[in-house]
N, C-alpha and C positions, 0 to 999 in steps of 0.2 A: 556672430550667431551664437545664441546662448545654448546651454546644455538642455537636451530634451529630458523632460521629467518621465522617468520610467516606472516609478513606484507612486501610485496615487494614494489619496487619503483612504479610499475604500480598502485598498490593499493593506495599508498600515493598520487600519482598524480591525482587520481579520487576524492579526498576529496575536497569539496567546489564547485564542478561543478554540475550545475543543468542540468537535461536533461528531455525532454518530454518522459513520459512513454506511454501514450496513449491519443487519442482524441476520444470521443464517443458522438453520439447524443442519448440522453436519450429517451427511449420509454417505454410505459406501459408494453409491453411483457417482456422486460429485467428486469424491476422492479419486475414483477409478478414471473418470473422464480427464481430470486434471493431470494425473500421473501418466496416463496413456498419451496425452497431448505433448508432454515434454519427454516422453520415452524414459521414464524413471521406473526401473524394474524392482525397486526395493520391496522385499516381501512384507515389510512392516505395514505398508499401505496397499499391498496388492493381494496378499494371500492370508485369508482368514484363519486357516488351519495353522500356518506358521506363526502368525501374530498371536494367536491364542496361547501358545506355549511360551511366549516371552513375558517379561515382567509387566508389560502393558495389558496383557490379558485379552487382546483383540486388536483389530486394525486401528491404527492411528493415522492422522493426516500428516503429510510432509510439512516441514517448517515453513515452506513458501506458500502454503495454502492461503493465508491472509494477505499476502503481498501480491497476489496474482490479479489484482484489479487495475483498472486504468486510472492512475492517479490524476491524469489531466482532466478527466471528467469531473472529479471531485473538487478541484480547485478552479475550474473554469469560471464559475460565477464570481469569484474574487477577482479574476484577471480580466473580466469582460470590459471593464472601464479603462484598461491600460492600453498603451500603444504597441506593446510587443506581440509578436505573432508566434514566438517560440518560448518555451520554458524548459528549465532543467531542474530536476530534483537534485538538490545539493546533498541529500542524505536522508535515509529513513532508519529509524531505530524501532525495533520491536522487542517486547519483553514477554517471554513465555514462562508462566508460572507452573504449568503442567502440560503434558501432551494433549493435543486436541483429539478427542475420540469420537467415534460414530455415536450419534445421539446427542452430543453436546450442542448447546445453543450458544453461539459466539456472537458477540457484538464488537465490531471493530470501531474504535474511536480514533480520529485523527486530530492533531493540533498543529496549526501552522506556528512554527517556532521563530522563524526569522525570514526576512526578505532583504536581499541586498543586490546591488548591481555589480557586475564584473565586466570590465571592458574586454572586448575581443578586437581582432584586427578590423573586422567589418561592421560590427554593431555591438551594442551593449545588451547583455542578457539579464533577465531577472532570475535570480537564483532562489529557489524555494527550499526551505529547510523544514521538513516535517518531523 
């Protein structure tokens, strides 16, 4: 019995292509909901009075603000023609050039960098490197 093909041509063709995942205007309510959900009490993203006195001059978002989306939804269309039911994000790199502040309009772009399979004891997984 031959090896099962886990990475299809559609998947291979998606490698290296950048796509916009979302654009959002940052507001204090979204930051508060996010930080409340993960119980992060840092006053830089919770307390306007405190944050105003810092070098940032106001509330900023936590660094995980852009990473709190469901990656699986984003790459689902790439994987739909494949035989695997499970995926694993093999790594995500983010570059921050400046703090994200209330009022900023942020566009998150993702690029599929690599696809490879890794054998496990029970099945092969497709590893997604964004």
